[in-house]
C-alpha positions in Angstrom: 0.0 0.0 0.0 1.2 3.5 -0.7 0.5 6.5 1.5 0.6 10.1 0.5 0.5 13.2 2.8 -1.5 15.5 0.7 -1.7 19.3 1.5 -5.1 20.6 2.6 -6.7 23.1 0.2 -6.4 26.8 1.0 -9.3 28.3 3.0 -10.7 24.9 4.2 -11.4 26.4 7.7 -13.0 29.6 6.4 -16.7 29.7 5.7 -17.9 30.9 2.4 -20.9 32.6 4.1 -20.8 36.0 5.8 -21.3 35.3 9.5 -23.0 38.7 10.1 -25.4 38.0 7.3 -26.1 34.6 8.7 -26.8 36.0 12.1 -29.2 38.6 10.7 -31.1 35.9 8.8 -31.4 33.9 12.1 -32.6 37.0 13.9 -35.1 37.8 11.2 -36.5 34.2 11.3 -36.7 34.4 15.1 -38.6 37.7 14.9 -41.1 36.3 12.4 -41.7 33.2 14.6 -42.1 35.2 17.7 -44.6 37.6 16.1 -46.6 34.7 14.7 -46.6 32.8 18.0 -47.5 35.9 20.1 -50.3 36.9 17.7 -51.8 33.4 17.7 -51.5 33.1 21.5 -53.1 36.5 22.0 -55.9 35.8 19.6 -56.7 32.5 21.1 -56.6 33.6 24.8 -58.5 36.9 24.0 -61.3 35.0 22.4 -61.4 32.4 25.1 -61.5 35.2 27.8 -64.5 36.8 26.1 -66.4 33.5 26.4 -66.1 33.6 30.2 -69.5 34.6 31.7 -69.6 38.1 33.1 -71.0 36.8 36.4 -67.6 35.1 37.0 -65.9 38.5 36.8 -68.4 39.9 39.3 -67.9 36.9 41.6 -64.1 37.5 41.4 -64.4 41.2 42.3 -66.4 40.3 45.4 -63.3 38.7 46.8 -61.1 41.6 45.9 -60.8 44.5 48.4 -59.9 47.6 46.4 -61.0 51.2 46.9 -61.5 52.7 43.4 -61.9 56.2 44.9 -58.3 56.2 46.0 -57.0 58.1 49.1 -59.7 60.8 48.8 -63.4 60.7 49.0 -65.5 60.6 45.8 -68.0 63.3 45.1 -71.6 62.0 45.5 -72.9 64.7 43.1 -70.3 63.7 40.5 -71.0 60.1 41.0 -74.7 60.7 40.5 -74.1 62.7 37.3 -71.8 60.0 35.8 -74.4 57.4 36.7 -77.0 59.5 34.9 -74.9 59.5 31.7 -74.4 55.7 32.0 -78.2 55.2 32.2 -78.7 57.4 29.1 -75.9 55.7 27.1 -76.3 52.1 28.1 -79.5 51.4 26.0 -77.8 53.1 23.0 -74.8 50.7 23.3 -77.2 47.8 23.8 -75.6 46.7 27.1 -77.1 43.4 28.1 -79.1 43.2 31.4 -76.6 40.7 32.9 -73.7 43.3 32.6 -73.7 45.6 35.6 -71.8 48.9 35.3 -70.3 50.5 38.5 -68.8 54.0 38.0 -66.4 55.4 40.5 -65.1 59.0 40.9 -61.5 59.3 42.0 -60.4 62.8 43.1 -56.8 62.2 42.2 -55.3 64.6 39.6 -54.5 61.7 37.2 -55.5 62.4 33.6 -57.1 59.0 33.0 -60.2 56.8 33.0 -60.2 53.0 32.7 -62.5 50.0 32.7 -61.6 46.9 34.7 -63.1 43.6 35.9 -66.7 43.3 37.0 -67.9 46.3 35.1 -66.0 48.8 37.3 -65.1 52.1 35.5 -63.0 54.8 37.2 -62.9 58.5 36.2 -60.1 60.7 37.7 -60.4 64.4 38.4 -57.4 65.0 36.2 -59.4 64.0 33.2 -62.9 65.2 34.3 -61.5 68.7 35.0 -60.1 69.1 31.4 -63.3 68.3 29.5 -65.1 71.4 28.3 -68.7 70.1 27.7 -71.0 67.1 28.2 -70.5 65.9 24.6 -66.8 65.2 25.3 -67.6 63.6 28.6 -70.3 61.4 27.1 -67.7 60.2 24.5 -65.3 59.1 27.2 -68.1 57.5 29.3 -69.4 55.6 26.2 -65.8 54.6 25.3 -65.2 53.0 28.7 -68.7 51.3 28.7 -67.7 49.8 25.3 -64.6 48.3 26.9 -66.8 46.5 29.4 -69.3 45.5 26.8 -66.6 44.1 24.5 -65.1 42.3 27.5 -61.8 44.0 26.9 -60.4 43.8 30.5 -60.6 40.0 30.6 -59.6 39.6 27.0 -56.6 41.9 27.6 -55.5 40.0 30.7 -55.8 36.6 28.9 -54.0 37.8 25.8 -51.3 39.4 27.9 -50.7 36.3 30.0 -50.7 34.1 26.9 -48.2 36.4 25.2 -45.9 36.4 28.2 -46.0 32.6 28.4 -45.2 32.3 24.7 -42.3 34.8 24.9 -40.8 32.9 27.9 -41.2 29.6 26.1 -39.4 30.9 23.0 -36.7 33.0 24.7 -36.2 30.9 27.8 -36.5 33.9 30.1 -37.7 37.5 30.3 -34.8 38.3 27.9 -31.2 38.1 29.0 -28.7 40.0 26.9 -29.2 42.2 23.9 -30.6 39.5 21.6 -33.1 38.2 24.3 -34.1 41.8 25.0 -34.7 42.4 21.2 -36.8 39.3 20.9 -38.9 40.2 23.9 -39.4 43.8 22.6 -40.6 42.3 19.3 -43.2 40.2 21.1 -44.4 43.3 23.1 -44.8 45.3 19.9 -47.0 42.6 18.4 -49.1 42.6 21.6 -49.6 46.4 21.4 -51.5 46.0 18.2 -54.3 44.2 20.0 -54.5 47.1 22.5 -54.8 49.6 19.7 -57.5 47.5 18.0 -59.5 47.5 21.2 -59.3 51.2 21.5 -60.4 51.8 17.9 -63.4 49.5 18.4 -64.4 51.3 21.7 -64.0 54.7 19.9 -66.3 53.6 17.1 -69.0 52.2 19.4 -68.9 55.3 21.6 -69.2 57.6 18.6 -72.3 55.8 17.5 -73.9 56.2 20.9 -73.0 59.9 21.1 -74.6 60.4 17.7 -77.8 58.7 18.9 -77.8 60.7 22.2 -77.3 64.2 20.7 -78.2 63.7 17.1 -74.7 64.7 16.0 -71.0 64.0 16.9 -69.9 67.5 17.3 -67.4 67.7 20.2 -66.8 64.0 20.4 -63.2 64.5 19.4 -62.5 67.1 22.1 -60.7 64.7 24.4 -58.0 64.0 21.8 -57.6 67.7 21.1 -57.2 68.3 24.9 -54.5 65.5 24.9 -52.7 67.4 22.1 -52.7 70.6 24.1 -51.4 68.9 27.2 -48.7 67.0 25.4 -47.5 70.0 23.4 -47.1 67.7 20.4 -48.3 68.3 16.8 -49.5 65.9 14.1 -46.2 66.4 12.3 -44.3 65.2 15.3 -46.2 62.0 15.5 -44.2 59.5 13.5 -44.9 56.0 12.1 -42.6 54.7 14.8 -44.7 56.4 17.5 -47.8 54.8 16.1 -46.1 51.4 16.0 -45.0 51.5 19.6 -48.1 53.0 21.2 -50.8 51.1 23.2 -53.4 53.6 21.9 -53.9 55.0 18.4 -52.2 58.4 18.0 -54.3 61.5 18.8 -54.5 62.8 15.2 -55.4 59.3 14.0 -58.4 59.2 16.4 -59.5 62.6 15.4 -59.3 61.7 11.7 -61.1 58.4 12.4 -64.0 60.2 14.0 -64.5 62.4 11.0 -64.2 59.4 8.7 -66.7 57.3 10.6 -69.1 60.3 10.7 -68.8 60.7 6.9 -69.3 57.0 6.3 -72.5 56.8 8.4 -73.9 60.2 7.5 -73.6 61.5 11.0 -73.6 65.3 11.4 -70.4 66.9 12.7 -72.3 70.1 13.5 -74.7 70.6 16.2 -75.5 72.3 19.5 -73.0 71.6 22.3 -74.5 70.5 25.7 -72.8 72.3 28.6 -71.8 70.6 31.8 -73.9 71.1 34.9 -73.5 74.5 36.5 -71.8 73.1 39.6 -69.7 70.5 37.7 -66.3 71.9 38.5 -67.3 72.4 42.2 -67.9 68.7 42.3 -64.2 68.1 41.5 
């Protein structure tokens, strides 16, 4: 037998593929997989959550001790006025009899209102004090009622938990290192879309109720104009990136959507504005 010690070819230990390009392809594939898994998990859990009978939410809240009025004491007069608006808007939103709405006035200066489990809706002084007329307030009240009606609180919780479980299963943790952090952020961005969709659906349902209540939608977009003033931002400063990363649609988008929905449905954007009660600001 004859043996020969042949020389190895040049570059045998050097890959023909660019490692950076290969890494980018792997990251892109991981991003696509994560987005798909998060979207599917969120969709499934959200729809499943909406199938839970509302009475279970109410039963759960009976075991939860939480003071929605915060550290201060809620105004009885404001509470009664908000309840009056609920009674006027509920039939227009076709709220079923088995869904009970409980409104709470919180005297804190937070610019916010939210709907949570068991039909509880909280309005803060910081928001109530910035609204110039009843039409704007009715839009906000109808918006929060719509969240309860659409079962958004339980759907949001179910979708959020499912998304977190999917992210942890795919990344192995809450995201260690730069790559893990990037993948988790990608999943969070995918989840934000569901939040924005919920807000758009609540806006649309609320606008329809406001139109039925007053015969027009004039003043329904006032909340978003107030938000513009408080933020100091302009429509030109709101970028596509801002819209992509936000949990709510951008202010100008919501203002434009109101005008578009009104035009599509033949709702008048002109009409008499209904003032707030004379002692409204004293109730704050």
